[in-house]
N, C-alpha and C positions, 0 to 999 in steps of 0.2 A: 397623570405622568406623561412626560413627553417620549417620543420614539427613541431618542438616544438613551435615556434612562432605562426604558423598557428593554432595549437591545442589550445593554450592559447587564442587566439583572438576568436576562435569559442566558447570556454567555456564561456568567458566573455560575448559574445553576447547572448548566450543561457540564462545565469543567468539574464542578463538585460531584457530579453524578459519575465521574470516572473512577472515584476512589475504589469502588467494589471491583473494578476491572484490573486492579494492579497485578493480580496473578497472571491473567492472560497477556497483559502488556510485557511483564517480565519474561514470560514464555516466548513471546514474539522476539524480544531482544536476544534471548539465548539462541533462538534459531538463526538470527542475523549474525551474531558473534561466531557461532560454530561454522556457519557457512563461509564467512570471510576468513576466519582463522584457519580453515582447512583448504583454502585456495578456491572456493567457489565464488559464484557471482550472484548478485541480486538482480532480479528481473521484475520490474514493477509497471503497473498500468492502472489507468482510471480514465473516466470521461469528464470533459468540461473542467470545472474547478478541481476536481479530484486528480485529473491529469497534471494540472499544475502543481498539486501537492506532491504527487509521487515524483515529479520532475525535480522538485527541490529536494526531496529525500535522496534520490539517487545522486544528485550533485553533491550532497553532503558527504558521501563516501568517496566518489570519484575525484573530488577536489579536496575538501576538508570541511569539518564542522566547526571546531574551535581550535584544535591544536595542529601545528604543522607536522605532517606525517606523510608517508607515501600514499599514493592513491590506491583505492580498492575498487574492483570491478562492480559497477552497478549500472544497469541498463534501463533507461526509460523507454518503454515500447511505443510511446506517442511522439517520439522525437523525429522520426524519419517520414516526412510528408510523401515522398515517392513510394515508400513501402506501404504506408497506410492507405494511400489512394489506389495503388495497384491491387492490393489485397481486397480492399472493399469492392473495387470494380469486378474483379475476377471471381471472388468467392463470397462476397456480401459482407457487410459491416459486422455481422455476428462473429465472423471468423478472424477479424483483424488482429486480435491479440493471441488467440489459440495458435494460429499458424506461426506467430513469432516465438511463442513459448516452445513450440515444436522445433523451430529452426535453431534457436539459441540455447535452449535448456539442455543441460548436461547433469549427470549425477553430481551431487554436491551443491547444486544451485538451490536458491529459494525464490519462489514466485510470491510477489506482493501485490494484492489488488486493493483499491479503495473505491467504495461505492456508497453513497449516502442512502440508497434504497435497497441495493442488492438485486434489483430487477433488470439490470442491463444484461442483455443476452451475451454481449461480447465479454463481459466480466465472468459470467457463469461459464462460458466456454473456455476461458483462460484457466479457470480453476479445474474444470473437467479434464483439460489437456495436462495440467500439472499432475493431477491424480493418475492419469493414464501413464505418464512417464515416471511416476513414483517420485515426484519432486515435492518436498515439503512446501507448504504455502501458508501465507498470513492473509486474512481478509479483514479489512477495516470496514465495518458496516454500520447501518443505522436503520431506523423505521422497520423493525422486526426482521431485517436481513433479506427479505425477498427470496428468490430462487437460489441465491448464493449461500444462504444459511445452511451450515452443516457440511459444506464442501471443503473447507480449509482445514489444514492441520491445526492452526491456531486462529481463533476468531475473536475479534474485539468489537463488540456490538455496543455502539454509543446509544444510550437511551434518548428518546425524543423523537419529534416529528418535524421539526424545523430544519430544512435542508442546510441553511447557512450555519446554524449552530452545530449541527453534526459535522459539517465540513471543517469548521474551526477546531472542533475537538479532534478530528483526524489529523489535522496539521500539528496540534499539540502533542498527540500520541507519537507521531512520527519523530518529532524533535526529542521527546523523552527516550525513545528507542535509541537515537543517536547519542544522547547523553549516557545511556547505559552501556553502549557498545564501544564508543570511541576510546575510552581509556585502555581497553584491552588490545587495541590495534597498534601493532609495532612495525617499524621499518623492516 
């Protein structure tokens, strides 16, 4: 079998493995819906490709997903290069997201993290800071969840060990959350 067919088979298998996660995906969507419906904001972060995925997710709410509607507040914590580099320089990269959660997080907000391994210290610190501030959180994880496992209000653990397939599943889950939430968003 060639690599293209192998990758397609792996992707299909990974997406199929999400079926048992329906309850947690629905719970995550309910947190997002409640947050935005009550005037809160989404605060999202990830590293590398996961940063790109949460960037797309926040854009879906601050701009639109499918329907024309008013924008809703959603912040991508990887968007400000000056803030990222200053925080990394002054406090270390482990604190790059936690300090932003502390700066921007208010009661009613939801923190969302994506990490294919759950081992990134800056992701763990973001969840710890959300917990300290008593902000609900959603963690999209894979590879047994690493140190981030058990820290979020709602955890969606994608089965598997292949980073690319886990990341593709995270993107899919984020879009499903958008599909579940957007119909309830009104002007």
